[in-house]
VOBA-1610 file (N, C-alpha, C; in pm, whole numbers, padded with zeros to 5 digits, always signed):
BEGIN
Met-01379+04031-01530Met-01284+04093-01437Met-01291+04245-01452Asp-01321+04314-01344Asp-01342+04458-01348Asp-01225+04530-01279Phe-01154+04612-01355Phe-01041+04686-01300Phe-01078+04829-01259Glu-01205+04863-01270Glu-01250+04998-01240Glu-01288+05012-01093Leu-01255+05127-01036Leu-01306+05160-00904Leu-01454+05193-00916Thr-01527+05176-00808Thr-01668+05216-00809Thr-01676+05368-00811Glu-01793+05420-00843Glu-01810+05566-00845Glu-01784+05625-00706Glu-01828+05553-00604Glu-01805+05601-00468Glu-01655+05605-00436Gln-01582+05503-00479Gln-01438+05500-00456Gln-01367+05610-00534Lys-01413+05637-00656Lys-01354+05745-00735Lys-01377+05880-00669Met-01495+05901-00616Met-01524+06026-00547Met-01439+06040-00422Phe-01421+05929-00352Phe-01338+05930-00232Phe-01193+05961-00270Gln-01144+05897-00375Gln-01008+05921-00422Gln-00987+06067-00458Ala-01084+06125-00527Ala-01073+06266-00566Ala-01071+06357-00444Met-01151+06324-00344Met-01154+06405-00221Met-01020+06401-00149Val-00965+06278-00132Val-00837+06266-00061Val-00726+06331-00142Arg-00728+06314-00274Arg-00625+06374-00359Arg-00629+06527-00350Asp-00748+06583-00348Asp-00762+06729-00336Asp-00705+06777-00203Phe-00739+06707-00095Phe-00686+06743+00037Phe-00535+06729+00041Ala-00483+06618-00011Ala-00339+06592-00007Ala-00263+06694-00090Thr-00317+06728-00207Thr-00249+06821-00297Thr-00248+06964-00243Asn-00361+07005-00189Asn-00376+07145-00148Asn-00338+07173-00003Glu-00351+07074+00082Glu-00326+07097+00225Glu-00196+07033+00274Val-00164+06916+00222Val-00049+06841+00273Val+00079+06870+00194Lys+00072+06859+00063Lys+00191+06872-00020Lys+00268+07003+00001Pro+00200+07118+00014Pro+00275+07243+00037Pro+00358+07243+00165Leu+00323+07156+00260Leu+00395+07151+00387Leu+00494+07035+00396Ala+00501+06954+00291Ala+00578+06830+00298Ala+00725+06854+00329Ala+00788+06950+00262Ala+00930+06976+00286Ala+00954+07025+00428Lys+00865+07111+00477Lys+00878+07163+00613Lys+00860+07051+00715Ile+00764+06963+00691Ile+00741+06851+00781Ile+00866+06764+00790Asp+00928+06738+00675Asp+01050+06658+00671Asp+01165+06729+00743Glu+01179+06856+00718Glu+01291+06932+00775Glu+01277+06946+00927Glu+01156+06974+00975Glu+01135+06996+01117Glu+01111+06867+01194Gly+01084+06759+01122Gly+01063+06630+01187Gly+00938+06623+01270Lys+00832+06690+01223Lys+00708+06692+01300Lys+00590+06711+01207Cys+00485+06634+01231Cys+00361+06646+01155Cys+00268+06742+01228Pro+00229+06852+01166Pro+00145+06951+01233Pro+00012+06893+01280Ala-00027+06927+01400Ala-00153+06878+01455Ala-00271+06924+01370Glu-00257+07039+01307Glu-00365+07092+01224Glu-00394+07002+01105Ile-00288+06944+01048Ile-00308+06853+00934Ile-00383+06727+00979Ile-00346+06676+01096Ile-00415+06558+01150Ile-00562+06592+01175Lys-00587+06710+01228Lys-00724+06753+01257Lys-00806+06763+01129Lys-00745+06818+01024Lys-00817+06831+00897Lys-00844+06695+00834Ala-00746+06606+00842Ala-00765+06471+00789Ala-00875+06399+00865Ala-00878+06418+00996Ala-00983+06357+01078Ala-01119+06412+01041Gly-01123+06543+01009Gly-01249+06605+00969Gly-01307+06546+00842Leu-01220+06491+00760Leu-01265+06425+00636Leu-01302+06278+00660Gly-01282+06231+00782Gly-01316+06093+00815Gly-01207+05992+00782Leu-01085+06040+00755Leu-00981+05949+00711Leu-00933+05853+00820Phe-00941+05896+00946Phe-00889+05810+01053Phe-00988+05702+01095Gly-01103+05698+01027Gly-01199+05593+01059Gly-01256+05526+00936Ile-01177+05523+00830Ile-01227+05471+00701Ile-01286+05332+00715Thr-01214+05241+00777Thr-01257+05101+00782Thr-01333+05066+00909Ile-01364+05166+00991Ile-01436+05144+01116Ile-01584+05173+01093Ser-01670+05091+01149Ser-01814+05111+01129Ser-01861+05242+01193Glu-01973+05291+01144Glu-02029+05416+01196Glu-02061+05404+01345Glu-02093+05284+01387Glu-02127+05259+01527Glu-02013+05301+01621Tyr-01890+05292+01572Tyr-01774+05326+01655Tyr-01700+05449+01602Gly-01773+05536+01535Gly-01717+05665+01495Gly-01653+05671+01358Gly-01656+05560+01284Gly-01594+05558+01151Gly-01695+05581+01040Ser-01651+05553+00918Ser-01737+05575+00802Ser-01779+05445+00735Gly-01729+05331+00786Gly-01772+05202+00735Gly-01724+05170+00595Gly-01611+05227+00555Gly-01558+05203+00422Gly-01485+05070+00411Asp-01440+05040+00290Asp-01370+04913+00268Asp-01219+04932+00272Tyr-01148+04819+00265Tyr-01002+04824+00275Tyr-00938+04880+00149Leu-01005+04865+00037Leu-00953+04925-00086Leu-00952+05077-00074Ser-01053+05131-00010Ser-01055+05277+00013Ser-00941+05319+00104Met-00909+05235+00201Met-00794+05262+00288Met-00665+05267+00206Ala-00650+05174+00113Ala-00531+05173+00027Ala-00526+05297-00060Ile-00640+05338-00111Ile-00647+05459-00193Ile-00603+05580-00112Ala-00655+05590+00011Ala-00617+05703+00096Ala-00469+05701+00128Ala-00414+05583+00155Ala-00271+05571+00185Ala-00187+05618+00068Glu-00223+05576-00052Glu-00147+05618-00170Glu-00151+05769-00188Glu-00270+05827-00179Glu-00283+05970-00204Glu-00212+06054-00098Leu-00223+06016+00027Leu-00155+06091+00133Leu-00004+06080+00119Cys+00045+05959+00090Cys+00190+05939+00080Cys+00247+05998-00048Arg+00164+06016-00147Arg+00206+06085-00268Arg+00240+06231-00236Ala+00171+06285-00137Ala+00196+06423-00095Ala+00301+06431+00015Ser+00291+06343+00114Ser+00387+06339+00224Ser+00383+06201+00287Ala+00490+06127+00274Ala+00495+05994+00333Ala+00489+06001+00485Ser+00536+06111+00542Ser+00531+06126+00688Ser+00387+06134+00737Val+00307+06216+00672Val+00166+06229+00711Val+00095+06095+00691Gly+00125+06031+00578Gly+00065+05900+00553Gly+00102+05798+00658Thr+00224+05805+00708Thr+00270+05709+00809Thr+00197+05729+00941Val+00179+05855+00982Val+00104+05884+01105Val-00037+05825+01095Phe-00100+05845+00982Phe-00235+05796+00956Phe-00239+05643+00959Leu-00148+05579+00887Leu-00150+05433+00876Leu-00117+05364+01008Ala-00020+05417+01081Ala+00020+05354+01207Ala-00094+05358+01308Ser-00171+05465+01306Ser-00280+05479+01401Ser-00399+05391+01365Leu-00444+05400+01239Leu-00565+05328+01198Leu-00537+05186+01151Ser-00450+05172+01053Ser-00430+05042+00989Ser-00360+04942+01080Leu-00267+04989+01162Leu-00186+04897+01243Leu-00234+04887+01388Ala-00254+05001+01455Ala-00286+04999+01598Ala-00435+04983+01626Cys-00518+05053+01549Cys-00661+05046+01577Cys-00721+04912+01532Tyr-00665+04855+01426Tyr-00719+04731+01371Tyr-00736+04621+01475Pro-00634+04588+01555Pro-00653+04479+01652Pro-00755+04511+01760Met-00768+04639+01796Met-00869+04675+01896Met-01008+04660+01838Tyr-01023+04694+01712Tyr-01152+04682+01644Tyr-01187+04536+01617Lys-01085+04456+01584Lys-01109+04315+01549Lys-01122+04227+01672Phe-01042+04250+01774Phe-01038+04159+01888Phe-01092+04220+02018Gly-01116+04350+02018Gly-01162+04414+02141Gly-01306+04380+02175Asn-01338+04390+02304Asn-01477+04371+02346Asn-01552+04503+02329Glu-01681+04500+02359Glu-01765+04618+02334Glu-01715+04740+02411Glu-01681+04720+02536Glu-01633+04832+02617Glu-01504+04890+02561Gln-01412+04804+02521Gln-01285+04851+02464Gln-01306+04927+02334Lys-01396+04879+02251Lys-01424+04949+02126Lys-01481+05088+02151Arg-01575+05097+02243Arg-01634+05227+02275Arg-01529+05324+02332Lys-01445+05270+02419Lys-01350+05356+02491Lys-01230+05395+02406Tyr-01182+05301+02321Tyr-01057+05326+02250Tyr-01071+05342+02098Val-01151+05258+02036Val-01163+05265+01890Val-01232+05394+01847Thr-01339+05432+01916Thr-01416+05550+01876Thr-01333+05677+01870Pro-01256+05712+01972Pro-01176+05836+01961Pro-01067+05830+01855Ile-01016+05709+01827Ile-00916+05695+01721Ile-00982+05717+01586Ala-01098+05654+01566Ala-01170+05667+01439Ala-01211+05811+01412Lys-01240+05885+01516Lys-01278+06025+01501Lys-01158+06118+01489Gly-01038+06061+01504Gly-00917+06142+01495Gly-00890+06225+01618Glu-00958+06193+01727Glu-00939+06267+01851Glu-00812+06222+01924Lys-00773+06096+01900Lys-00652+06043+01962Lys-00575+05959+01860Leu-00443+05960+01871Leu-00359+05874+01789Leu-00323+05749+01868Ala-00292+05644+01793Ala-00256+05518+01857Ala-00125+05466+01800Cys-00063+05374+01872Cys+00059+05311+01824Cys+00055+05161+01854Phe+00143+05088+01787Phe+00148+04942+01792Phe+00286+04904+01842Ala+00293+04847+01962Ala+00423+04824+02027Ala+00454+04675+02034Leu+00524+04627+01933Leu+00565+04487+01926Leu+00717+04473+01927Thr+00786+04550+01843Thr+00929+04533+01819Thr+01015+04561+01943Glu+01116+04479+01962Glu+01215+04498+02068Glu+01354+04482+02007Ser+01457+04512+02084Ser+01593+04504+02031Ser+01628+04363+01987Gly+01573+04263+02054Gly+01601+04124+02017Gly+01485+04055+01950Ala+01381+04131+01920Ala+01261+04074+01859Ala+01209+04166+01750Gly+01266+04147+01630Gly+01221+04224+01514Gly+01139+04134+01425Ser+01205+04075+01325Ser+01137+03978+01239Ser+01090+03858+01321Asp+01167+03822+01423Asp+01131+03711+01512Asp+01047+03766+01628Ala+00920+03794+01601Ala+00834+03856+01702Ala+00817+03769+01825Gly+00829+03639+01807Gly+00810+03549+01919Gly+00919+03555+02023Ala+01027+03628+01995Ala+01140+03634+02089Ala+01130+03752+02185Leu+01016+03817+02192Leu+01006+03936+02276Leu+01029+03903+02423Glu+01080+04004+02495Glu+01119+03987+02635Glu+01031+04063+02732Thr+00949+04155+02684Thr+00861+04231+02773Thr+00766+04135+02844Thr+00753+04151+02974Thr+00672+04057+03053Thr+00545+04123+03107Ala+00447+04039+03132Ala+00322+04083+03194Ala+00285+03981+03300Ala+00277+04026+03423Ala+00246+03936+03535Ala+00112+03975+03597Leu+00021+03881+03606Leu-00111+03909+03664Leu-00101+03908+03816Gln-00141+04020+03876Gln-00145+04032+04021Gln-00281+04088+04060Gly-00366+04002+04110Gly-00501+04045+04144Gly-00579+04082+04019Asp-00626+04206+04015Asp-00703+04252+03900Asp-00620+04342+03809Lys-00487+04329+03816Lys-00398+04410+03734Lys-00288+04325+03671Tyr-00239+04371+03558Tyr-00119+04313+03497Tyr-00004+04411+03519Ile+00114+04359+03550Ile+00232+04442+03570Ile+00324+04421+03450Leu+00347+04528+03374Leu+00429+04520+03253Leu+00569+04571+03280Asn+00668+04499+03228Asn+00807+04541+03237Asn+00879+04509+03106Gly+00948+04608+03050Gly+01023+04587+02927Gly+01032+04714+02846Thr+01101+04704+02732Thr+01122+04820+02645Thr+01092+04783+02500Lys+01016+04866+02435Lys+00986+04850+02293Lys+01066+04954+02215Ile+01100+04920+02090Ile+01176+05014+02007Ile+01109+05031+01871Phe+01149+05139+01802Phe+01101+05168+01667Phe+00948+05177+01660Ile+00888+05243+01758Ile+00742+05252+01763Ile+00694+05379+01694Thr+00629+05361+01581Thr+00576+05474+01506Thr+00461+05539+01583Asn+00460+05672+01587Asn+00364+05752+01664Asn+00390+05742+01814Gly+00504+05686+01852Gly+00531+05665+01994Gly+00525+05791+02078Ala+00568+05904+02021Ala+00572+06029+02099Ala+00433+06089+02117Glu+00348+06075+02015Glu+00219+06142+02019Glu+00102+06054+02062Ala+00116+05925+02044Ala+00003+05834+02068Ala-00044+05838+02213Glu-00174+05841+02230Glu-00233+05837+02364Glu-00281+05697+02400Ile-00283+05609+02300Ile-00326+05471+02321Ile-00225+05379+02254Ala-00179+05279+02326Ala-00081+05185+02271Ala-00132+05042+02283Val-00115+04967+02175Val-00139+04822+02180Val-00003+04759+02204Val+00013+04694+02318Val+00144+04645+02364Val+00141+04493+02376Phe+00250+04431+02332Phe+00260+04285+02336Phe+00366+04245+02437Ala+00328+04151+02524Ala+00418+04103+02629Ala+00392+03955+02652Thr+00486+03888+02716Thr+00467+03746+02745Thr+00428+03726+02891Val+00332+03640+02914Val+00291+03608+03051Val+00372+03492+03106Asp+00443+03424+03016Asp+00526+03310+03058Asp+00623+03277+02945Lys+00750+03311+02963Lys+00851+03291+02859Lys+00865+03144+02821Ser+00841+03054+02918Ser+00858+02912+02889Ser+00755+02860+02788Leu+00648+02937+02767Leu+00544+02896+02673Leu+00575+02940+02530Gly+00681+03016+02512Gly+00716+03064+02378Gly+00606+03151+02320Asn+00570+03126+02195Asn+00467+03206+02129Asn+00333+03203+02201Arg+00306+03091+02271Arg+00178+03077+02339Arg+00167+03160+02466Gly+00276+03225+02503Gly+00271+03313+02620Gly+00246+03459+02582Ile+00258+03490+02453Ile+00246+03629+02408Ile+00100+03675+02418Thr+00083+03792+02477Thr-00050+03846+02504Thr-00054+03993+02469Ala-00170+04039+02422Ala-00186+04179+02382Ala-00260+04258+02490Phe-00218+04383+02507Phe-00278+04471+02606Phe-00300+04610+02547Ile-00394+04682+02603Ile-00416+04822+02569Ile-00364+04906+02685Val-00273+04997+02655Val-00212+05081+02760Val-00231+05228+02723Glu-00280+05305+02816Glu-00303+05447+02794Glu-00181+05529+02838Lys-00152+05632+02758Lys-00045+05724+02799Lys-00086+05789+02931Gly+00011+05807+03017Gly-00017+05864+03148Gly-00028+05758+03256Thr-00033+05630+03216Thr-00036+05522+03315Thr+00099+05519+03388Pro+00099+05521+03520Pro+00227+05518+03594Pro+00314+05400+03549Gly+00442+05428+03527Gly+00536+05325+03483Gly+00548+05314+03332Phe+00468+05392+03259Phe+00473+05393+03112Phe+00532+05526+03067Ser+00645+05520+02996Ser+00709+05643+02951Ser+00762+05627+02809Val+00783+05740+02745Val+00842+05742+02611Val+00992+05763+02625Gly+01071+05676+02563Gly+01215+05686+02572Gly+01275+05760+02453Lys+01385+05711+02405Lys+01460+05776+02296Lys+01376+05789+02170Glu+01387+05907+02106Glu+01325+05927+01976Glu+01433+05915+01869Glu+01409+05832+01768Glu+01509+05805+01666Glu+01523+05921+01567Asn+01647+05944+01523Asn+01677+06043+01419Asn+01689+05966+01288Lys+01586+05969+01206Lys+01574+05875+01096Lys+01617+05933+00960Leu+01640+05840+00867Leu+01671+05876+00729Leu+01551+05938+00660Gly+01436+05872+00670Gly+01315+05918+00602Gly+01195+05920+00694Ile+01078+05941+00636Ile+00952+05963+00709Ile+00979+06037+00841Arg+01051+06147+00828Arg+01101+06218+00945Arg+00991+06293+01021Gly+00878+06315+00956Gly+00769+06386+01023Gly+00685+06298+01113Ser+00712+06169+01114Ser+00643+06077+01205Ser+00743+06033+01311Ser+00700+06036+01436Ser+00793+06000+01543Ser+00815+05849+01547Thr+00937+05811+01584Thr+00972+05669+01603Thr+01050+05663+01734Thr+00993+05597+01834Thr+01050+05606+01969Thr+01060+05472+02039Glu+01127+05477+02152Glu+01119+05368+02250Glu+00994+05389+02336Leu+00938+05280+02384Leu+00837+05285+02489Leu+00889+05202+02604Val+00887+05258+02723Val+00946+05193+02840Val+00837+05161+02942Phe+00839+05038+02991Phe+00743+04994+03092Phe+00819+04946+03215Glu+00798+05016+03326Glu+00867+04984+03451Glu+00762+04964+03561Asn+00732+04838+03588Asn+00626+04805+03684Asn+00498+04882+03651Cys+00466+04881+03525Cys+00348+04953+03476Cys+00223+04870+03504Gln+00135+04922+03586Gln+00015+04850+03625Gln-00103+04891+03537Ile-00162+04792+03470Ile-00280+04820+03389Ile-00393+04728+03433Pro-00517+04772+03421Pro-00630+04688+03463Pro-00636+04560+03381Ala-00676+04452+03444Ala-00692+04326+03372Ala-00794+04340+03260Ala-00884+04439+03274Ala-00984+04465+03171Ala-00921+04513+03041Asn-00794+04553+03047Asn-00725+04602+02927Asn-00656+04491+02849Leu-00676+04367+02891Leu-00632+04252+02812Leu-00706+04256+02678Leu-00632+04248+02568Leu-00693+04253+02435Leu-00700+04113+02378Gly-00821+04063+02357Gly-00836+03925+02312Gly-00811+03830+02427Glu-00760+03712+02397Glu-00738+03610+02499Glu-00591+03607+02543Gln-00570+03575+02670Gln-00433+03558+02718Gln-00367+03445+02642Gly-00244+03470+02597Gly-00169+03370+02523Gly-00198+03366+02374Arg-00291+03452+02327Arg-00323+03456+02184Arg-00276+03586+02120Gly-00182+03652+02184Gly-00138+03783+02136Gly-00063+03780+02004Leu+00010+03671+01978Leu+00084+03665+01853Leu-00012+03664+01734Arg-00123+03595+01749Arg-00224+03596+01643Arg-00277+03738+01621Val-00302+03810+01730Val-00348+03948+01720Val-00247+04031+01642Ala-00120+04016+01678Ala-00014+04094+01614Ala-00001+04061+01466Leu+00001+03933+01434Leu+00024+03893+01295Leu-00093+03930+01205Glu-00215+03921+01256Glu-00330+03962+01175Glu-00324+04111+01145Ala-00285+04190+01244Ala-00274+04334+01224Ala-00165+04366+01121Ile-00052+04296+01133Ile+00060+04321+01041Ile+00025+04277+00900Asp-00041+04162+00885Asp-00083+04116+00752Asp-00170+04221+00684Ser-00266+04276+00758Ser-00355+04377+00702Ser-00278+04506+00669Ser-00188+04542+00759Ser-00113+04665+00739Ser-00019+04658+00620Arg+00025+04537+00583Arg+00114+04524+00467Arg+00049+04575+00340Val-00081+04561+00329Val-00152+04610+00212Val-00138+04762+00202Thr-00152+04829+00315Thr-00145+04975+00313Thr-00001+05025+00301Val+00095+04948+00351Val+00235+04985+00329Val+00269+04975+00180Ala+00213+04874+00114Ala+00230+04863-00031Ala+00173+04986-00099Ala+00056+05029-00054Ala-00006+05149-00110Ala+00079+05272-00082Gln+00139+05278+00036Gln+00229+05388+00068Gln+00346+05392-00030Ala+00404+05276-00057Ala+00516+05269-00151Ala+00474+05315-00291Val+00355+05276-00332Val+00304+05319-00462Val+00289+05471-00466Gly+00237+05528-00358Gly+00220+05673-00354Gly+00351+05748-00365Ile+00453+05702-00293Ile+00585+05766-00300Ile+00641+05755-00441Ala+00630+05635-00500Ala+00681+05614-00635Ala+00608+05701-00736Gln+00475+05714-00721Gln+00398+05796-00814Gln+00441+05941-00808Ala+00466+05991-00688Ala+00512+06129-00673Ala+00646+06150-00744Ala+00736+06052-00728Ala+00868+06062-00792Ala+00855+06057-00944Phe+00766+05971-00992Phe+00746+05962-01137Phe+00687+06092-01191Asp+00586+06145-01126Asp+00522+06269-01172Asp+00624+06382-01186Asp+00708+06397-01083Asp+00809+06503-01086Asp+00913+06478-01195Ser+00948+06352-01216Ser+01049+06317-01316Ser+00999+06342-01457Leu+00876+06306-01484Leu+00818+06328-01616Leu+00811+06477-01647Ala+00765+06555-01550Ala+00755+06701-01571Ala+00893+06761-01593Tyr+00990+06717-01513Tyr+01127+06770-01525Tyr+01188+06734-01660Ala+01169+06609-01702Ala+01228+06564-01828Ala+01173+06641-01947Lys+01052+06687-01940Lys+00990+06762-02049Lys+01036+06908-02051Glu+01086+06954-01936Glu+01129+07094-01926Glu+01281+07111-01938Arg+01357+07018-01885Arg+01503+07029-01880Arg+01563+07020-02020Gln+01638+07120-02058Gln+01700+07126-02191Gln+01848+07086-02184Gln+01887+06998-02272Gln+02027+06963-02291Gln+02048+06935-02440Phe+02160+06983-02492Phe+02190+06965-02634Phe+02079+07021-02723Gly+02018+07131-02673Gly+01919+07201-02753Gly+01781+07139-02757Gln+01752+07046-02668Gln+01619+06985-02668Gln+01588+06928-02529Pro+01458+06903-02500Pro+01422+06847-02371Pro+01484+06708-02354Ile+01528+06676-02235Ile+01591+06545-02215Ile+01489+06432-02233Ala+01360+06464-02232Ala+01257+06364-02258Ala+01265+06309-02399Asn+01336+06378-02487Asn+01352+06332-02625Asn+01455+06221-02638Phe+01535+06201-02533Phe+01642+06102-02542Phe+01591+05965-02499Gln+01632+05864-02575Gln+01582+05729-02550Gln+01615+05679-02410Ala+01732+05712-02360Ala+01772+05666-02226Ala+01672+05712-02120Ile+01628+05836-02132Ile+01530+05890-02038Ile+01393+05829-02062Gln+01357+05813-02188Gln+01227+05756-02222Gln+01211+05615-02166Trp+01316+05535-02183Trp+01309+05398-02133Trp+01302+05395-01980Met+01372+05487-01917Met+01367+05495-01772Met+01224+05527-01727Leu+01164+05626-01792Leu+01026+05664-01758Leu+00928+05550-01786Ala+00949+05481-01896Ala+00860+05370-01931Ala+00866+05260-01826Asp+00987+05225-01783Asp+01002+05122-01680Asp+00940+05167-01547Met+00960+05294-01513Met+00903+05346-01389Met+00751+05335-01389Ala+00690+05379-01498Ala+00544+05378-01509Ala+00490+05235-01506Thr+00557+05146-01574Thr+00511+05006-01580Thr+00516+04941-01443His+00625+04959-01372His+00639+04900-01239His+00537+04959-01141Ile+00513+05088-01150Ile+00415+05151-01060Ile+00276+05094-01085Asp+00241+05079-01212Asp+00109+05026-01245Asp+00094+04883-01194Ala+00196+04803-01211Ala+00192+04664-01163Ala+00182+04660-01010Ala+00256+04745-00943Ala+00252+04749-00797Ala+00114+04791-00748Arg+00055+04887-00814Arg-00079+04932-00774Arg-00181+04819-00792Leu-00173+04748-00902Leu-00268+04638-00926Leu-00251+04527-00823Leu-00129+04494-00787Leu-00105+04394-00683Leu-00164+04440-00549Thr-00149+04567-00521Thr-00201+04624-00396Thr-00353+04621-00394Tyr-00414+04663-00502Tyr-00560+04663-00510Tyr-00615+04521-00499Arg-00544+04424-00560Arg-00591+04286-00552Arg-00590+04238-00407Ala-00481+04265-00336Ala-00473+04222-00196Ala-00583+04287-00113Ala-00609+04416-00136Ala-00714+04486-00062Ala-00851+04428-00096Trp-00873+04398-00223Trp-01000+04340-00267Trp-01023+04204-00202Leu-00920+04123-00194Leu-00933+03992-00131Leu-00970+04006+00017Lys-00907+04100+00084Lys-00939+04122+00226Lys-01083+04168+00241Asp-01125+04258+00154Asp-01262+04309+00162Asp-01365+04199+00140His-01326+04095+00067His-01419+03985+00038His-01394+03862+00127Asp-01323+03886+00238Asp-01297+03780+00337Asp-01235+03656+00274Met-01146+03678+00181Met-01074+03568+00116Met-00929+03569+00164Pro-00859+03455+00158Pro-00718+03453+00198Pro-00638+03558+00120Phe-00557+03635+00191Phe-00484+03743+00123Phe-00341+03758+00172Met-00296+03672+00263Met-00163+03688+00322Met-00053+03683+00215Lys-00060+03584+00127Lys+00041+03574+00021Lys+00035+03695-00070Glu-00086+03735-00108Glu-00103+03848-00199Glu-00059+03980-00135Ala-00081+03993-00004Ala-00034+04113+00066Ala+00118+04117+00068Ala+00180+04002+00089Ala+00327+03995+00088Ala+00381+04026-00051Met+00316+03972-00155Met+00358+04002-00292Met+00348+04151-00322Ala+00236+04209-00282Ala+00214+04352-00307Ala+00320+04436-00236Lys+00346+04401-00109Lys+00441+04481-00032Lys+00584+04471-00087Val+00630+04350-00112Val+00769+04336-00158Val+00786+04400-00296Tyr+00688+04385-00382Tyr+00701+04440-00517Tyr+00688+04592-00515Ala+00590+04642-00441Ala+00570+04787-00436Ala+00688+04857-00368Ala+00741+04797-00262Ala+00853+04857-00190Ala+00977+04864-00279Glu+01006+04756-00348Glu+01124+04756-00435Glu+01103+04843-00559Thr+00979+04852-00605Thr+00947+04946-00713Thr+00971+05089-00667Ser+00928+05120-00546Ser+00944+05255-00494Ser+01091+05294-00483Arg+01172+05199-00437Arg+01316+05227-00430Arg+01374+05251-00569Met+01338+05168-00664Met+01389+05181-00801Met+01343+05312-00865Val+01216+05343-00850Val+01160+05463-00913Val+01220+05589-00853Thr+01231+05594-00722Thr+01286+05714-00659Thr+01434+05732-00691Asn+01506+05621-00704Asn+01646+05629-00742Asn+01660+05682-00886Asn+01575+05631-00975Asn+01576+05680-01113Asn+01534+05826-01122Ala+01446+05866-01033Ala+01402+06005-01033Ala+01519+06099-01006Ile+01605+06061-00913Ile+01724+06142-00886Ile+01816+06142-01008Gln+01830+06027-01071Gln+01915+06017-01189Gln+01866+06110-01301Ile+01736+06112-01321Ile+01677+06199-01425Ile+01699+06346-01390His+01690+06379-01263His+01710+06518-01221His+01858+06556-01216Gly+01948+06457-01225Gly+02090+06486-01222Gly+02134+06546-01089Gly+02223+06643-01096Gly+02274+06706-00974Gly+02166+06773-00892Tyr+02065+06827-00959Tyr+01956+06891-00886Tyr+01881+06789-00799Gly+01872+06667-00846Gly+01800+06565-00771Gly+01867+06529-00639Tyr+01996+06563-00630Tyr+02072+06532-00509Tyr+02061+06643-00406Cys+01995+06749-00442Cys+01982+06867-00356Cys+01841+06877-00299Lys+01831+06937-00182Lys+01703+06945-00113Lys+01608+07048-00175Asp+01654+07125-00273Asp+01564+07217-00342Asp+01458+07141-00421Tyr+01487+07016-00453Tyr+01392+06931-00525Tyr+01350+06817-00433Pro+01223+06776-00440Pro+01173+06676-00344Pro+01215+06532-00372Val+01277+06506-00487Val+01304+06366-00521Val+01401+06300-00424Glu+01492+06377-00364Glu+01582+06315-00267Glu+01504+06271-00143Arg+01400+06345-00109Arg+01315+06306+00003Arg+01237+06178-00030Tyr+01191+06168-00153Tyr+01118+06048-00193Tyr+01204+05923-00176Leu+01331+05933-00214Leu+01421+05818-00201Leu+01440+05781-00055Arg+01456+05881+00030Arg+01474+05854+00173Arg+01348+05793+00234Asp+01233+05843+00192Asp+01107+05791+00244Asp+01079+05649+00196Ala+01118+05621+00072Ala+01085+05491+00012Ala+01153+05375+00084Lys+01272+05396+00134Lys+01351+05285+00187Lys+01281+05210+00300Ile+01210+05281+00386Ile+01149+05215+00501Ile+01044+05114+00460Thr+00985+05130+00343Thr+00880+05036+00301Thr+00937+04896+00274Glu+01067+04886+00259Glu+01132+04755+00245Glu+01165+04693+00380Ile+01139+04767+00488Ile+01181+04721+00620Ile+01063+04696+00714Tyr+00979+04800+00737Tyr+00877+04778+00839Tyr+00758+04699+00788Glu+00680+04649+00885Glu+00573+04553+00859Glu+00627+04428+00788Gly+00750+04393+00819Gly+00814+04275+00762Gly+00907+04312+00649Thr+01034+04278+00662Thr+01131+04310+00557Thr+01098+04237+00427Ser+01161+04281+00320Ser+01139+04215+00191Ser+01180+04069+00197Glu+01283+04040+00274Glu+01326+03901+00289Glu+01217+03817+00356Met+01153+03873+00458Met+01045+03802+00527Met+00924+03785+00436Gln+00899+03884+00350Gln+00786+03871+00256Gln+00809+03755+00160Arg+00932+03741+00115Arg+00964+03630+00023Arg+00949+03495+00094Met+00984+03491+00221Met+00965+03367+00298Met+00816+03333+00308Thr+00735+03435+00335Thr+00590+03415+00345Thr+00533+03364+00213Ile+00574+03428+00105Ile+00525+03389-00027Ile+00565+03245-00059Ala+00691+03214-00036Ala+00741+03080-00069Ala+00672+02972+00014Arg+00658+02997+00144Arg+00595+02897+00231Arg+00450+02874+00190Thr+00381+02981+00152Thr+00240+02967+00110Thr+00232+02889-00020Leu+00322+02919-00113Leu+00322+02849-00240Leu+00347+02699-00220Ile+00443+02666-00134Ile+00474+02527-00107Ile+00357+02455-00042Lys+00292+02525+00051Lys+00178+02468+00122Lys+00062+02447+00025Glu+00037+02546-00061Glu-00073+02536-00158Glu-00048+02428-00262Gly+00082+02412-00296Gly+00117+02317-00399Gly+00108+02173-00354
//
């Protein structure tokens, strides 16, 4: 059993860490405060090939593996969870189904510009009445001639404001239940497609989260993604894969909080000595480090399984639920170690706590992850 990254993966990790530390981290507080990810950062990340890590060179990517995607997610989110979210929502969540299920023309037209970082993408599944229960969506798609007519509203769509390409899920027949759900590719600027309310969020404030509104939106039948009535499979496969990178995101946020806490504990003086000398702080740091290491190993295992075309749904759920809850615990402890300073925006640990919370919610709540794990265990047993 080999726990070492390959030399190529180590070099990639060092490259992303250097970019994240020197280019992203200095802007992290400003990104959070202004609620916007600078286009220049996206451009620089694209220049490094980050938006096409898992896409083959044929379609503008670098042909890397999913473990490298997890490494990039951790390093970017260690510097700014907002920047990491923009990256993950475009590549890991939205581009994945187009790359996996799209035909040759769709890949050339849509995957290539995303992989090159020329365009951002978003994944539009969630609705007000269809969150964890994705099969309950109400957005409709009616085939008329050579076009589909979309009507409905999506909510909580990451990259919704900036994305030029959207993967949208709608039902062609509500009476068919899950078997009516179908995936489509919709371009920004299509008549009847508009961006609605932008949410004012607790964390990951530099990534937009919006409504997408479809009012008699006509799209070519050629923009059907995969087969009609097989859209739920498209959605769930994308979400399963994305859970691995959300776990990596949680690890990155937790690692940032731990790094700052360790440095602070060694510098902060109380009772004539650094607070790192006190057992209460030492045990807190020990628990933080142990949980982070375990979360990272779970994440790497899930990514490795996916890279080797082995079943990974249960392992992805385990990685996500454990990493997300670790991130919440670690960031909370980070504020405790910083004391009153940790509660103030002069220190980044309060931002880490706000950013960490979403990892317990999107791409399936922690409760849904436990359901997935339990059902798989029962089935396997």
